[in-house]
N, C-alpha and C positions, 0 to 999 in steps of 0.2 A: 679206271674201275671204281666201283663203289667200295665202301668199307667191307660190306659183306663179301663182295667178289674178291677183294684183296685177301681177306682171311681164309676164304674157301679155295684159293688158287691151288695150293699144294695138294689139297685133298682131291680136287678134280683131276689133277695130273696123275694121281694114283688110282683113279677110277673108283673112288668110294661112292656108295649109293647116295642119291640126292637127299633122302630123308636123314641119313646119318650125317651128311655134311651140314645140313640145316641145323640139326641138334647140336653138333659140336661147336659151330660158329656162334649160335645163340647162347650156349652155355658159357663159352669163353668171353663173349661180349658182356654177359651179365656179371661174370667174375671181375671184369675190368671196369665195369661201370660205363660202358659205351654202347649199350643196347639201343639207345635212342639215336645213335650215329650211323647205323648200318646202311642207310640209304644215301649217305653223303659221299661226295667226292673228296679227294685229298685237299683240293684248294679251299674247301669249306671247313677244314680242321685246323686247330691250333697245333703248335709244336708238340705239346704234351699229349694231345689226342692222337697225333700221328705216331708217337712213340708207343702208345697203348695198342694201336692197330698192329704195329710191327710185332709187339710181344704176343698179341692175340693170334697172329698168323703162325707163330711158333707153337703156342699152347695147343692149338687144335690138332697138331701132329702127334700129341702125346709122346714127346721125346723122352729118352732116358736121361738126357742132360741138356741144359741150356748153356749156350756160349754167348756171353755179352762182351762186346768190344767197345768200351767207353760209350754206352748208350745215352748218357745224359750230357755229353760234352757240348751239344749244340743248343741246349736249353738255357734260358736266363736263370739267374741265381735263385730266385724265389721258386720257380717251377722245378728246378733241379732238386730242391729240398723236398717238395711235396711228392714228386715222382719217385724219389729215392725211398720215401716211406711206403709208397704204394708197391714198389718192387719187393720190399722186405715183407710186407703183408702177404703179397702174392706167393712168395717163396714159402712162407709159413703154411699157407693153405695147400699148395701143391706138393710140398715136400720132395721136389725134384732137384737132383744135384745140379748146381749152377757154378760155372766158372766165369768170373767177372773180372775183366781187365780194366784197370783205371790208373790214372796218375793223380787222382784226387784222393788224398789220404783220408778225408772225412768219409767218403764213400766206402773206402776199404774198411775203416774202423767200424762204421755203423752197419754195413751190410754183411760183412764176412763172419762166418763161424770160425774160419781159419784164414790167415793172411799169408800169402807167399810173397816175400820181398825179393825182387830180382835186380841184378846189376850186370850190365853187359851180357845178358842172357844166362847168367849163372845165379842159381838160387842161393840167397844168403841166409834166410830164416823162414821156417814155416811153423806157425803157432797160432793160438787164439789171439784176437786183437790186443787184449790188455797185457798178455805175456810179451808180445812183440814190443809194446809201448814201455812196459816196466822193466823188461829184461832183454834189451837188444843185444845181439851177439857181437856186433861190431859197431864202429863209429859211423859207418854209412847208414846202417839201419836206424841207429839212434837219431841221426840228423834228418832222416827222411820223414819219420813220423812225428807229428807234433806241430801245432800252430800257436804261437811262434815256435821255431825249432829249438832243440836243445842247445844250451850254451856250452862252449868248449874253451878250456884254459890250458895252455901249455905250461909245463913245469917239470919238477923232478920229485921222485919219491925219497923221503928221508925217514929216519926213526929217532925218537927221543925216548929213552927208557922203555923200549919195546912198544911205544905208541907210534903208529904210522902217521906221517905228515906228508902233505903235498905242498911243495914250496913253489910259490909264484914270486916274481921279483918284488912285488909290493905287499905280499901277504904270505902267511904260513897257515895252511888249513889243517886242523886236526881231523884225521879220518877215523871212522869207526874201527874199534878194536877187532871187530869181526873180519876185517879185511887183512889183518896182520899176516896170516899164513899165505894168502894170495899174493901179497906185495913183497914178502921178504926177499924173493929172488930179483926184485927190481930196484933194490936200494941204490940210490945215486943215479938212476937212469932217467932220461927224459921221457915223460909220459903225457897223457892228456886227461884232464879232469872234465867230466861232463855233468851238467846239472840242468834240469828243466826249469823254465821260467817260473812255474808255479811252486817250485821248491826253494825259492828265494824269498826273503822276508825283510821288511823294514824294522822289525822288532826282534829282539833276541829269542831264540828258539829254546823252549823249556828243556832243561837238563843238558844243554850243549854249550860248549865254550870253544874258543880258538877257531871260529868259523866265520870271521868277518872280512869283508872286502870294501874298503872305502872307494867311493865313486862319485862322479858328477852326472847330473841328469841332463840328457841331450834332447829327448823328445818324450812327450806324454800323450798317449792315445787313449781317450775314454771310449770304452766299448759297451757301456751300460752295466753289464754284470761284473766287469773288472776293468782295470786300467793296465795297458801294456806300457812299461817304462823302459826306454832305451838309455843305457848308461855307458860311461867310459871310466875305467879304473885309472888309478894314478900311473900305471904302466901302459896306458893307451890301449887296453884290451876292452873291446866293446861287447856288451852283453845285454840281455833283456830280462826283465822281471815282471811277473803278474802280481798286481796288488789289488786290495779292495777298492771299490769304485769311488768312495767318498773321502779318501785320504787327501789332505791338502799337500800337494807337491807340484813344483813348477820347474821349468827349464833353468839350468845353472845352479840348482840346489846341490849342495854337497851332502851326501848321505852315506850311511853305513848299511850295506846289505849283508844279511846273515844267510849262510848256506845250511840247509838241512843235511847234515853229514850222513844221515841214515838213507838218503836218496841219491847219494853221489855214485857216479860210475867212473871207473878208471880204465882208460883205453891205451893200448900200445900206439905208437906214432903211426901216421899215415892214414889215408882216407878209409882203408879197410881194416884199421887197427882193431885187434881183438879186445873184447870187453873182459878184462882179467878180474873184475870185481865179482863176476859170477862164479859160483862154485864149480869146480871141475866136473 
């Protein structure tokens, strides 16, 4: 069938008048920017154009909700980005409730008004994208969102003069005093410290002390707007840091990484360990 016939198919099955079908299809095609493709057959369309036709076939039905199941998974990387932006613009125009299933965290973060993170069919967290990113309820959610993912360090909770500390074998990290009440019940217990790569720095963080991890550089990945640096601490713990793109750093350099203690998360042990650094 032609693009027009594809988009009109569902309406014809429901016996809509021809004039109404024509108007709905043309309106949807204009909205999607494919009005010049209405006479083409599928073999004459690119992957992105075929996806727009599929969306158009749904739009003409005037549904109460759209259900998308990984609609961009078969597109190349560049087309995926442009089509993602088109879908977001389309949602803004139509204002129709949309449920969008994806394993691509970038799609979830950029498209969603709210993200529902699931594990083994069980909902872990439902919240706006940045809340899920900044305040993950457990270790699984924290590690799922973010590229590169959050770093995790095993250690134990300690206190020195009512100041909470996270003790790793080769470092003792001073934690924010705001975490004192949350951590007091975990004194001496094995826990997990989480810190995102962008919250690590090669230079001391203003107003903070006792937050250093010595490490050796394993890999440096220049990405244009940043560099991803893969490191190994003295206790053989591997982690990743995002740094500015023009800093001179190379493999086998021995460096000191500084943790932003205001952006630290403390989790209970285990893959689904609860984030106890969040207020109750």
